[in-house]
Residue, then its C-alpha position, 0 to 999 in steps of 0.5 A: m883472385r889475382l895475388l901477384p903482382l900486387n898493387i900496394a898503397m902505403i900511407s905514411m902521412h907525417s913522415s917521408p921514408v926518404g926524409r932526414l933520419g934523426t929528426p923528431d918526425t923521422g926515424g925507425m918507421s921511415v927506415y921500415i917503410r923504405e926497406l919494406a917497400r924496396e923489398m916488395g918492389r924487388c919481388g915484383h909488386r908495385v908500391d905507392i907510398f903516400t906522404r904529406g908534401e915531403s917528396g920534393g916534387a909538386p903536389g900529387s907528383a909520383k917520384a920513383i925511389a926504387e924499383k917499382v916503388r913511387l913516393v907520392s907527395l900530397t898537399a894537406g895544410n900549409g908549410k912544415l907542420p909537426k905530427q902533433a898538428l896534423y890530425p885536423h888535416v887528415p881529411a885534406f890529405c885524403n881528398p888528393l889521395d882519392r884524386f891521385q888514385s882515380a887519375a892514375g887508374r891504379r886499383y890498389d889491392l890493399i892499403h898498408s898504413h903506418y902510424w895512427l894518423s895514416g891509419v885514420a887516412g887508411e880507413r877512409a881509403r878502405q871505404a872509398w876503394r873497397a880494399p882491405h886495410i892493414t895497419t902498423f902503429h909502430t908505437l902505441g899512444a897508450m904506452k907513450v902516455r904510460a912512459c912519458g905522462p898523460d900530456s905526452e899524447p893527444p886523446e884523439r890518438l888513443r881513441a883512433e888507435n882503439k877504433l882502428a884496432a877494432v876494424c882494420d883487417r890486420i894489425l902488424i906488430t913488431s914484437a911479442r911484447e908489443k902485441d901484449n901491449l896492444l891487446r891490453c890497451t885497445s879493443a884489438r882481437a888477438e886473431a887479427v894481430a900478427v907479429v912480424p919483426c923489423g929487419v936490418n940492412l945486412d949489407l949496410f950494417q957490417p962489422v968494421p975493425k975496431p981500430e979502423a972504426r975508432r979512427k974514423i970517428d976520432a975516438d980514444m983507441e983504448a977507453p971503454l966506449l958506450l954508444f947511444v943512437g936515437r932521437i932526443a925524446p923523453e921516452k928514449g931514456l937519456d936521463r937513465l943513461i947519464g944516471a948510469l954513467a954517473r953511478l959508474r964513475h969508478h970506471r974512470e976511463l969509461r966514455a959515451i957517445i950520443v948520436g942523435g938530435e939537431g945539434r945546438r938548435d935542439p932544446g932536448l939536447r940542451q937539456v940532456e947536456a945540462l943534466a950531464r953537467r949537473m951529474g958531473v959526467a959532461g966531460r965523459i960524454r961526446f954529443i955527435g948530433r945526427v949521423e947519416q945511416p951509411e956512417l953509423a956502422s963505424f959508430y956501432s963498430a967502435a963501441d964496446l956496447l950499444v946502450l938502449p935505455s928507453a922507457y918504451e920501444s915497440f921494437g928497438m931497431v938500433a939494437l938490431e943494427a948494432l948486433a949486425c955490426g957485431t956490437p953487443v947491446v945492453a937494454t932496458p926490458v922493452g920491445a923485442m929485446e927478449e927476441l934479439l938478446r935471447d942467446g946471452g952472447s949478444g948482450r944483456i937486459a937490465a932487470d928493470f927500468s931503474v938507473p942502478s939496474l941499467a948501471d949493473a947491466i952495463e958493468q957486468t957486460l963490460q966485465d964479461r967481455e973483458r974476461r971472455p971476448v966474443a968476436p964481432e962475427i959471433v955477435r952478428r949471427s944473432a942478427l942474420r935472421f932479421s934480413w929485410h928480405r925475410v921480413a918482406a916475405d913474412v909481410l907478404r904472406i899476411y897480405k895474401r891471407v887478408l886477400a884470400p876469400r874470407t868472412p868479413a872481420h867486422d860488420p861493413a856497416e859499422f863504419g859506413h862503407h861509402r865513397h867520400s865526396a871530394g872536398a868534404a872536410c869529413c863525411g861523418c862516417g867511420v873513425y873520424a865521426a867516432l873520434g869527433s864525438g869522443r866515443 
């Protein structure tokens, strides 16, 4: 069986890998897909990334975005829709997906879907194309519900993830903690789950001398500085960071920069600003809004600490970016923090999710750095093993295992292996049928 070069279909229905980062639907997952696909292309594999109408081209057009990597824009639903509204449009997304594959005449060796919506589309493509299906959820609905409440995620997401966990040929998970979450929350089989961490662009994220970095971002040259980078979303824990800053009011010079959000248009950001005023720390926080990736290295390098106060992360890519820039991290016990901060010299994990624990971790780490400064180059060492080249090599090994002759992981009849008829809203098989029935 031919293994190299591979034809890989990546599906990212709701989020374009070349979209503007920091928006509600575009974040670390977009970076992951773009960087992984780029490395696959450099290794000689051909990758088509299918997304919903965000490539900037005509529907069904293929746009080269890297060597051997194309972004294919498909029409499904009218206008710009948030991901919460996209589930009914999955069948409409799958129909042009099938048509593109037929017209292009490209036989895909495997499908790699990203996020649950793409997983549902990927399962339909697996049935139509007779190709193995690998999925990466990136986050789990059950964990989002646990972190943000029962109304934070639709029930169809939980049902879809449970079904997909049972039938996909492999599930790629980015941290050992998230593997435990997956096995606890879904019907996934341990032998079908593989842990491959996220990566970091080590060329883009490098230490910048602190005085130079602070001048670039117009920050105080002397004040201790905390940094938050991320979307403005409940699970990101900005309320926890603001509470910790209030508890540390005796550190009068301590400042924080918040990178993320859509500026004054962002209702979540307005809520955070209001909370900061109520807590009496608004004067110590600077809200920046979105920052393009090439500029982030200066923010990371200017900070004394990156704070990751999240209630839930599947990995925590901003922590890895900060480490690559030589900046230590203080984080809640989420995602891959045990793997990233295991040497003790690169930061600290709070004892729990409480505000006092986060404040204590920040204070202790600042004190440690004052007593025993650690050079940025030393902190950066903890990130060097997470290059995207290494991540792609690990993912490729899993692709090869899936493509090797094997006993089917599940009964092919379970999800009705047959080709979908063009234009059918739902042919009644597989994930879609199971979800529709509420089983």
